C-alpha positions in Angstrom: 17.2 -85.5 66.5 17.7 -81.6 66.6 15.7 -78.5 67.4 16.4 -77.1 64.0 13.5 -76.7 62.3 12.2 -79.8 59.9 10.7 -76.9 58.1 12.0 -73.7 55.8 14.6 -71.3 57.5 13.3 -67.9 59.6 14.4 -65.9 56.7 12.7 -67.8 53.5 9.9 -66.1 51.8 6.3 -66.6 53.4 5.4 -69.0 50.3 8.1 -71.6 51.7 5.8 -71.3 55.0 2.9 -73.9 55.5 -0.3 -71.7 55.5 -0.8 -71.8 59.5 2.9 -70.5 60.3 2.1 -67.8 57.8 -1.0 -66.9 59.0 0.4 -67.0 62.6 3.7 -65.1 61.7 1.2 -62.6 59.7 3.2 -63.0 56.5 -0.3 -63.0 55.3 -1.9 -59.6 57.0 -4.5 -61.9 58.2 -7.6 -60.3 59.5 -7.0 -60.8 63.0 -3.9 -58.9 63.2 -5.1 -55.6 64.1 -8.2 -56.1 66.4 -5.8 -58.6 68.4 -3.8 -55.7 69.4 -6.4 -52.8 69.9 -7.7 -55.7 72.2 -3.8 -55.8 74.4 -3.8 -52.4 74.5 -7.5 -51.9 75.4 -7.2 -55.0 78.0 -4.3 -53.2 79.3 -5.6 -49.7 80.0 -8.7 -50.9 81.2 -6.4 -52.9 83.5 -3.9 -49.9 84.6 -6.3 -47.5 85.1 -9.7 -48.6 86.2 -10.2 -47.6 89.4 -6.8 -45.7 90.0 -8.6 -42.9 92.5 -8.6 -45.6 95.0 -4.8 -45.0 95.9 -5.1 -41.9 96.9 -1.4 -40.5 96.8 0.0 -43.8 96.5 3.6 -43.2 97.5 3.2 -39.7 99.2 6.7 -39.3 98.9 6.7 -38.5 95.1 3.3 -36.8 95.1 4.5 -34.4 97.3 7.3 -33.6 95.1 4.9 -33.6 92.2 2.9 -30.8 94.3 5.8 -28.9 94.7 6.7 -29.3 91.0 3.5 -28.0 89.9 4.1 -25.1 91.8 7.6 -23.8 91.5 9.4 -24.7 88.4 12.9 -24.8 90.6 11.3 -27.7 92.4 10.0 -29.0 89.2 13.8 -28.8 87.7 15.6 -30.3 90.6 12.8 -33.0 92.2 12.2 -31.1 95.4 10.5 -32.6 98.4 8.8 -28.9 98.8 8.3 -25.8 96.4 10.4 -23.9 98.8 13.2 -26.0 97.8 14.5 -27.2 101.1 15.9 -30.7 100.1 15.1 -33.0 97.0 13.9 -36.5 96.4 16.8 -39.5 96.8 16.3 -40.0 93.2 16.5 -37.9 89.9 13.6 -36.4 88.8 12.6 -37.3 85.3 9.8 -39.2 86.0 8.2 -36.4 88.3 8.3 -34.3 85.2 5.6 -36.1 83.7 3.4 -36.1 86.5 4.3 -32.7 87.3 2.9 -31.7 84.0 0.2 -33.5 84.4 -1.0 -31.4 87.6 0.1 -28.4 85.9 -2.4 -29.1 83.3 -5.3 -30.9 85.3 -5.1 -29.9 89.1 -3.4 -31.8 92.0 -5.3 -35.4 92.5 -5.0 -38.7 92.4 -5.9 -39.4 89.2 -3.9 -36.3 87.7 -0.6 -38.1 89.3 -1.7 -41.8 88.6 -3.2 -41.6 85.0 0.2 -40.9 83.0 1.9 -43.8 85.0 -0.6 -45.9 83.4 -0.5 -44.6 80.1 3.4 -45.2 79.9 2.3 -48.9 81.2 0.1 -49.2 78.2 3.1 -48.0 75.7 5.4 -50.3 77.2 2.6 -53.1 76.4 2.4 -51.9 72.8 6.2 -51.1 72.3 6.8 -54.8 73.9 4.3 -56.3 71.1 6.1 -54.3 68.1 9.9 -54.9 69.2 9.0 -58.7 69.2 6.7 -58.7 65.9 9.1 -57.1 64.2 11.2 -60.2 64.4 8.9 -62.8 65.2 5.4 -62.2 64.1 2.1 -60.9 65.2 1.3 -64.0 67.5 4.4 -63.9 69.1 4.1 -60.0 70.1 1.1 -60.5 71.5 2.0 -63.0 73.7 5.0 -61.1 74.6 3.1 -57.9 75.2 0.3 -60.0 77.5 3.0 -61.9 79.5 4.4 -58.6 80.2 1.2 -56.8 80.6 0.0 -59.2 82.9 2.7 -60.0 85.6 1.4 -58.8 88.4 4.0 -56.5 89.5 3.8 -54.3 86.3 -0.1 -54.0 87.4 1.1 -53.0 90.6 4.0 -50.4 89.0 2.1 -49.2 86.1 -0.9 -48.2 88.8 1.9 -46.2 91.2 3.6 -43.4 91.1 7.4 -44.7 91.8 9.8 -44.2 89.1 9.9 -47.3 87.7 7.3 -47.0 85.1 9.0 -43.8 83.2 11.9 -46.5 83.6 10.7 -49.7 82.0 9.1 -48.5 79.5 12.8 -46.2 78.3 14.4 -49.3 78.4 12.2 -51.5 76.6 12.1 -48.5 73.6 16.2 -49.2 73.8 15.7 -52.9 73.3 13.2 -51.7 70.0 15.8 -48.9 68.9 18.7 -51.5 69.2 17.2 -54.4 67.6 16.1 -51.6 64.4 19.6 -50.7 64.3 20.5 -54.8 63.6 18.3 -54.5 61.2 19.7 -51.6 59.3 23.3 -51.1 60.5 22.2 -47.3 60.5 24.3 -45.5 63.3 21.1 -43.3 64.0 19.7 -46.2 65.9 22.3 -47.4 67.9 23.1 -43.7 69.2 18.9 -43.5 69.9 19.4 -46.5 71.8 22.5 -44.8 73.7 20.0 -41.3 74.2 17.4 -43.7 75.6 19.5 -45.4 78.6 20.5 -42.2 79.4 17.3 -40.6 79.9 15.8 -43.8 81.7 18.9 -43.1 83.9 17.8 -39.7 84.9 14.3 -42.0 86.3 16.2 -43.9 88.6 19.9 -43.8 87.9 22.3 -46.7 88.0 19.5 -49.5 87.3 19.2 -47.8 84.1 22.4 -49.7 83.3 21.3 -52.9 83.7 20.3 -53.4 80.2 23.6 -52.1 78.8 25.5 -55.2 78.6 22.0 -56.7 76.3 22.4 -54.0 73.5 25.8 -53.6 73.4 26.2 -57.0 73.1 23.9 -57.9 70.5 24.8 -55.3 68.1 28.5 -56.1 68.9 27.1 -59.9 67.5 24.7 -58.8 65.0 25.3 -56.0 63.7 25.6 -55.5 59.9 28.6 -52.9 59.4 32.1 -54.3 59.8 33.7 -55.5 63.8 35.7 -51.6 63.6 32.5 -49.9 62.2 30.4 -51.5 65.5 32.7 -50.7 67.9 32.8 -46.8 66.7 29.2 -47.0 66.8 28.7 -48.4 70.0 31.5 -45.7 71.2 29.2 -43.3 70.0 26.4 -44.8 71.7 28.3 -44.6 75.0 29.1 -40.8 74.2 25.4 -40.3 73.7 24.1 -42.2 76.9 26.7 -40.0 79.2 25.7 -36.8 77.5 21.8 -37.6 77.6 22.3 -38.5 82.0 25.6 -36.7 82.8 24.0 -33.3 81.6 21.8 -33.2 84.1 24.4 -34.4 86.8 26.8 -31.9 85.8 24.5 -28.8 85.8 23.8 -29.2 89.1 26.8 -30.3 90.8 28.3 -26.9 89.0 25.0 -25.0 90.7 26.4 -23.3 94.0 24.7 -25.0 97.0 22.9 -21.7 98.3 21.2 -22.0 95.3 19.4 -24.8 94.9 18.0 -27.2 97.2 19.9 -29.8 99.1 20.3 -33.5 97.5 18.2 -35.6 99.3 20.3 -39.4 100.0 23.4 -37.8 100.1 25.3 -36.8 102.5 27.4 -34.2 101.0 25.1 -32.6 99.4 26.2 -34.2 96.0 24.3 -35.5 92.7 27.4 -37.4 92.2 27.4 -39.1 95.3 23.8 -39.8 95.3 24.6 -42.0 92.0 27.8 -44.3 92.7 26.6 -44.3 96.5 23.0 -44.3 98.1 22.0 -45.1 94.7 24.4 -47.0 93.1 27.4 -49.0 94.7 25.8 -49.1 98.2 23.0 -51.3 96.6 25.1 -53.8 95.6 27.0 -54.3 98.9 24.7 -53.0 101.1 26.8 -49.9 102.2 24.6 -47.2 102.1 25.2 -44.7 104.1 22.4 -42.9 105.7 19.5 -45.6 105.0 18.0 -48.0 107.3 20.7 -50.5 107.6 22.0 -53.6 105.7 21.4 -56.1 108.9 21.3 -59.5 107.6 18.3 -60.7 106.3 16.4 -57.1 106.3 16.0 -57.2 102.5 14.9 -61.0 102.3 17.2 -63.8 101.4 20.2 -63.1 99.0 20.8 -66.1 96.7 19.2 -68.1 93.3 16.3 -68.7 95.0 15.3 -64.6 95.9 13.1 -64.8 92.8 11.1 -67.6 93.3 10.5 -67.0 97.0 7.4 -65.9 98.9 7.9 -62.1 98.8 8.8 -62.4 95.2 7.3 -65.5 93.5 4.0 -64.2 92.8 5.0 -60.7 91.8 7.0 -61.6 88.9 8.2 -65.3 88.8 5.3 -67.1 87.1 6.7 -67.9 83.4 10.0 -67.0 84.5 11.2 -70.6 84.8 9.4 -71.1 81.4 11.3 -67.9 79.8 14.5 -69.7 80.8 14.2 -73.2 79.0 12.4 -71.1 76.1 15.6 -69.0 75.8 18.2 -71.8 76.0 16.2 -73.5 72.8 15.7 -70.5 71.2 19.6 -70.2 71.1 19.7 -73.7 70.3 17.5 -73.4 67.0 19.3 -70.0 66.1 22.4 -71.5 66.7 23.5 -71.9 63.0 22.1 -69.4 61.2 24.2 -66.2 60.0 25.9 -63.4 62.5 23.3 -60.8 61.5 20.2 -63.4 62.0 17.3 -60.5 63.7 16.1 -63.5 65.7 18.8 -64.8 67.3 19.9 -61.0 68.2 16.5 -60.7 69.9 16.8 -63.7 71.7 20.7 -61.7 72.3 18.8 -58.6 74.0 16.3 -59.7 76.0 17.9 -62.6 77.6 20.8 -61.2 78.5 18.7 -58.4 80.3 16.3 -60.9 81.6 19.8 -63.0 82.8 22.3 -59.6 84.0 19.0 -58.5 85.9 18.2 -61.3 87.3 21.1 -61.9 88.5 21.6 -58.4 90.5 18.4 -58.4 91.9 19.3 -61.7 93.5 22.9 -61.1 94.8 22.7 -57.5 95.4 22.9 -56.9 99.4 21.8 -53.2 99.6 18.2 -52.1 99.9 15.5 -54.7 97.7 11.9 -54.2 97.1 9.6 -56.8 95.4 8.6 -53.7 93.0 12.4 -53.7 91.5 11.3 -56.9 89.4 8.8 -55.1 87.3 11.9 -54.2 85.2 12.1 -58.2 84.6 8.3 -58.5 83.5 9.0 -57.0 79.4 11.6 -59.5 79.3 10.1 -62.6 80.6 7.2 -61.4 77.9 9.3 -61.3 75.2 11.5 -64.2 75.8 8.4 -66.1 76.3 6.7 -65.1 72.7 10.0 -65.6 71.0 10.5 -69.4 72.4 7.2 -70.3 71.8 7.0 -68.9 68.5 10.3 -70.7 67.1 9.1 -73.8 69.0 5.6 -73.6 67.7 6.7 -73.4 64.1 8.7 -76.3 64.4 6.5 -78.7 66.3 6.6 -81.9 63.8 9.8 -82.2 65.3 9.7 -84.4 68.7 12.4 -82.7 70.4 11.0 -79.2 69.5 7.4 -80.2 70.4 9.0 -82.2 74.0 10.5 -78.8 74.3 7.5 -76.6 74.0 6.0 -79.2 76.5 8.0 -79.1 78.8 7.8 -75.6 79.0 4.0 -75.7 79.2 4.2 -78.0 82.0 6.6 -76.0 84.4 4.7 -73.3 84.1 1.7 -75.1 85.2 3.7 -77.0 87.8 5.2 -73.3 89.2 1.6 -72.2 88.8 0.4 -74.4 91.1 2.8 -74.2 93.5 2.2 -70.4 93.6 -1.3 -69.6 93.6 -0.9 -72.6 96.9 0.7 -69.8 98.9 -2.1 -67.4 99.0 -4.4 -70.1 100.9 -7.3 -67.4 101.1 -7.4 -66.2 97.3 -9.1 -68.3 94.4 -8.0 -72.2 95.7 -10.2 -73.4 93.3 -8.0 -72.4 90.4 -5.0 -74.6 91.3 -6.1 -77.6 90.0 -7.7 -76.6 86.3 -4.5 -74.8 85.6 -2.4 -77.6 86.5 -4.5 -80.1 84.7 -5.1 -77.7 81.7 -0.8 -77.6 81.5 -0.5 -81.1 81.9 -3.3 -81.9 78.9 -1.7 -79.4 76.9 1.9 -80.2 76.9 0.6 -83.9 76.5 -1.3 -82.4 73.0 1.6 -81.0 71.9 4.3 -84.1 71.8 0.8 -86.1 70.5 0.7 -83.8 68.1 3.9 -84.9 66.5 2.1 -87.9 64.6 -1.1 -86.3 64.0 -2.6 -86.0 61.0 -6.2 -85.0 61.5 -7.5 -81.8 61.1 -4.4 -80.3 62.3 -5.2 -76.6 62.2 -8.0 -77.2 64.6 -6.1 -79.2 67.0 -3.3 -76.8 67.2 -5.5 -73.7 68.0 -7.1 -75.9 70.7 -4.1 -76.3 72.0 -2.6 -73.3 71.7 -5.8 -71.8 73.4 -5.6 -74.7 76.8 -1.5 -73.9 77.1 -2.2 -70.1 76.9 -4.8 -70.2 79.2 -3.0 -72.6 81.5 0.0 -70.7 81.6 -1.7 -67.2 82.3 -4.7 -67.5 84.6 -2.4 -67.6 87.5 -0.9 -64.4 86.7 -4.1 -62.9 85.3 -5.8 -63.8 88.7 -3.2 -62.0 90.7 -3.3 -59.0 88.1 -7.2 -58.5 88.3 -6.8 -59.2 92.0 -3.5 -56.0 92.4 -5.6 -53.6 90.3 -8.9 -54.1 92.3 -7.1 -53.0 95.8 -5.5 -49.7 96.8 -1.9 -49.5 97.2 0.0 -47.0 99.1 3.3 -46.4 100.9 6.8 -46.8 100.2 7.0 -50.4 99.7 3.9 -52.0 97.7 3.2 -55.5 96.5 1.2 -56.9 93.9 -1.5 -59.8 94.5 -2.8 -61.0 97.6 -1.3 -62.1 101.0 0.9 -65.2 100.9 2.1 -67.3 103.8 5.5 -66.5 104.9 5.7 -63.4 102.4 8.4 -60.2 103.3 7.7 -57.6 100.5 11.4 -56.9 100.5 11.7 -56.4 104.6 11.1 -58.2 107.3 8.4 -58.3 109.3 5.2 -58.3 106.4 3.8 -61.8 106.8 0.9 -61.1 104.7 -0.9 -58.0 103.8 -0.4 -56.5 106.8 2.1 -54.8 108.9 1.7 -56.7 111.9 3.0 -60.2 112.7 6.1 -59.9 111.7 9.7 -59.5 112.9 10.7 -56.9 115.1 13.4 -54.3 114.5 15.5 -54.3 117.8 14.8 -51.3 119.7 12.3 -50.0 117.1 8.9 -49.9 119.2 7.2 -50.7 116.5 5.4 -54.3 116.7 4.9 -56.4 114.2 7.1 -55.6 111.3 7.4 -51.7 111.9 10.6 -50.0 110.5 13.6 -49.6 112.7 14.2 -46.3 114.6 13.7 -46.4 118.5 11.8 -43.9 120.4 10.9 -40.9 117.7 12.5 -37.1 118.9 10.1 -34.7 119.4 8.0 -36.5 122.2 6.6 -39.6 120.6 7.7 -43.0 120.1 7.5 -45.7 117.2 4.6 -47.4 119.1 2.6 -44.5 119.3 2.8 -42.6 115.8 3.9 -44.9 113.8 3.8 -48.7 114.9 0.3 -49.8 116.2 -0.7 -45.9 116.5 -1.5 -43.9 113.9 0.7 -45.4 110.9 0.9 -48.5 112.1 -1.9 -51.0 113.1 -4.1 -48.0 114.1 -5.6 -44.8 112.1 -3.7 -46.0 108.9 -2.8 -49.7 109.4 -6.3 -51.7 110.7 -8.5 -49.0 108.9 -12.0 -49.7 108.2 -11.6 -52.8 106.3 -8.3 -53.9 104.4 -5.3 -54.8 106.7 -2.0 -52.8 106.3 -1.3 -49.4 106.5 -2.7 -48.0 103.6 -4.9 -44.5 102.2 -5.1 -42.7 105.6 -8.8 -43.8 107.4 -9.4 -46.6 104.7 -6.8 -49.1 106.0 -6.1 -50.2 102.8 -3.5 -52.8 102.4 0.0 -53.7 100.4 -0.2 -57.1 99.2 2.1 -59.8 100.4 4.7 -57.4 102.4 4.6 -55.0 104.0 2.4 -52.9 102.1 1.4 -49.7 103.1 4.5 -48.8 105.7 6.4 -45.9 105.4 3.3 -44.0 104.7 2.4 -40.5 104.8 0.9 -39.2 108.5 -2.8 -38.7 108.4 -3.7 -35.3 109.1 -6.9 -33.9 110.9 -8.8 -31.0 110.1 -7.9 -29.2 113.2 -4.3 -29.8 112.5 -5.2 -28.6 108.4 -6.7 -25.6 109.4 -3.8 -24.7 111.9 -1.3 -25.0 109.6 -3.3 -23.1 107.0 -3.7 -20.1 108.9 -1.4 -17.5 108.2 0.4 -19.5 105.8 1.3 -17.3 103.1 3.6 -15.3 105.8 6.2 -18.4 106.0 8.0 -20.1 103.9 7.5 -23.1 105.3 4.4 -23.8 107.4 5.8 -26.3 109.4 8.6 -28.6 109.4 9.0 -32.3 109.9 12.0 -35.3 110.2 11.6 -37.7 107.1 9.6 -36.8 104.0 6.7 -39.2 104.4 6.0 -37.5 107.6 6.4 -34.1 106.3 4.3 -35.4 102.9 0.8 -35.2 104.5 0.9 -32.1 105.6 2.3 -31.0 102.6 -0.2 -32.8 100.0 -3.4 -32.0 103.0 -2.6 -28.2 102.4 -1.2 -27.8 99.4 1.8 -25.8 101.4 5.7 -26.3 101.7 6.4 -28.6 104.7 10.4 -28.9 105.3 11.4 -32.8 105.3 14.1 -31.9 107.6 16.7 -35.1 107.0 14.9 -35.9 103.6 13.8 -39.5 103.4 15.0 -41.4 106.1 15.4 -38.0 108.5 19.2 -39.4 108.1 20.4 -36.7 105.6 22.5 -33.3 107.2 20.1 -31.0 105.8 19.0 -28.5 107.3 21.9 -28.9 110.1 20.7 -27.2 113.8 22.3 -24.3 113.0 20.4 -23.6 109.9 17.3 -24.8 111.7 17.7 -22.6 113.8 18.4 -19.4 111.8 15.5 -20.1 109.8 13.3 -20.1 112.9 15.0 -16.8 114.2 14.3 -15.4 110.7 10.5 -16.4 111.0 10.3 -19.0 107.9 9.1 -21.7 109.5 5.7 -21.8 111.5 5.3 -25.1 113.3 7.4 -28.4 114.2 5.8 -31.9 114.1 6.6 -34.2 116.3 8.0 -37.9 115.5 9.2 -39.2 112.3 12.7 -40.6 111.0 14.3 -44.2 111.3 17.6 -45.9 112.6 20.9 -44.7 110.4 23.3 -46.5 109.3 26.4 -44.2 109.4 23.9 -41.2 108.4 23.8 -37.6 110.0 22.4 -37.5 113.6 21.3 -33.7 112.4 17.3 -34.0 112.7 17.7 -35.8 116.0 19.6 -32.6 117.5 16.9 -30.2 115.6 14.2 -32.5 117.2 15.9 -32.4 121.0 16.3 -28.4 120.4 12.5 -28.1 119.7 11.7 -30.0 122.4 13.8 -28.1 125.1 13.3 -24.8 123.5 9.2 -24.5 122.0 6.1 -26.2 124.2 4.5 -29.1 122.8 0.8 -28.8 122.1 -0.8 -32.5 121.1 -3.4 -32.5 119.1 -5.2 -36.0 117.9 -2.0 -38.3 118.0 -0.3 -35.6 116.4 2.3 -33.6 118.3 3.0 -29.6 117.2 5.7 -27.1 118.4 4.9 -23.4 117.6 7.8 -21.8 116.6 6.8 -18.7 117.3 6.2 -18.6 120.8 9.2 -20.4 122.8 8.6 -21.2 126.6 8.9 -18.9 128.9 
């Protein structure tokens, strides 16, 4: 017995299919198709936009750069951390451009920063639906879009201001255009695919290239033109990709260093170095100079199980086992089709995307956070929609029915396991999901011999299977949307047993109770770094005090450092760690006084430390040493000259991390300031007035 359909081939006209198949695939323009799409987009919009303001500045590191870009076109172009253009963020700035334009139009607020991200998520859902529907019908498109939209990590990141939202949208757009190229063989679609990947590179650099093997392989296999023409078209796409990404790198590196900000994340003030090093090969081999290091286990376990462990499992893997089963089945079903078959091409695009990206995430040794897995959500959704459509149409075949039943049962069982990791979150849901999944799987197999009222039975089984498969991720998605998320390492869903959102020390929603970094002074999972320069150590400002278990940690309610004073948490890992400093009214008023007389109202070690003061005052604050405080910008000599010229008013004590071969300039600057100027403590903040030396 074979999986190959007992009905008409996929390319047959509608009259040769059963009426049920034609309606499911939309060949009859069924009346439910358009309203269902509108409902999907409306659901996605509500899920991604509702209550966004609760997250405050979300990742203040990027929000500060957005604020700077809304004030200065130079900061806008370079992605500078401040409007005076001292240093850039450690990414290319395409994602910041969208948010900065929104802030220019609507003013600085949480909503003006985060709503554009949510709309990118709605567009992503629509594109996943449109891409899958072209080859597999609207039912498959709806399932693909819904699965992608309800993936908890997708809900998290499309409600957040990291670059991943734009990255994922552009990669999905690339999948759409390359499949259009497979349909028509038109060079314009192939070249457009390369251009989209190139612009995705400007959102998050080399991660955008993970989909290139999928797009190239699919067109090389299924493109209509002759093989030589296909190679030439793909070469043109490569040129388009290099041009659409490379123009920015070339322009930035050709501009004299004196005429632009320092390139954050690099040690040699080079965007090319940042691309190939810290944000490139360093992510694979762990050799990221200037990062917090690559100590064993710091970024969680490495290997096949990484995407299924307590840190990542509830974020993205709900339908991952089923997607792998469905991908294999789909490739078997389409194995004997003509070379240019669009359905097999779709499986190759999304399946290769899923496998390549999943393997890289599983085995990369450098910085890895759970939210990176948002790049898998569209692929899992698409493969699920396509595979279910192919098997459902052939469910009269026993092998096809059993395969589909296995996918349903595996999903229900894995959902049962994942829900069990969050013992305090909807504990009653595990049993209904498991029972519904098993019943749906048995019904699919039993329906092979069923002749009475097949349409009603099919609809009932499909509904039960969909509920069993999506109830778990939907519950996590709603929980994610209902909670504020802040800091640099957000995680989706409720607290999980043993969860370590990308770095050790999480242990659930908060930052406490986890592993302690050697020599850090960060009890319960704080960041490494020992004593803080400038007089404040980790336990005081960022450990158990201001940003750890105190003002930003426990807050008024939920554990885990979040919106200052509100105690928002970050989910199943480190949550709000690496969050912006909380700024008191007294410190804010002090910084704003005579602000127009200075280029920078203050300087602080590390971008997150500086971002809180900048967002509170909307005045430039110099982030000494960039994100980790380990970039050699400014040097001690440069900083001393800025102070001598009267360009910096205050220095904020604290901040910074242990360095992995990065610069020690920030430590030297802190030591010089402490030796030359008098410290003044305002609440939990240590401030030095750089206009009044000691003596």
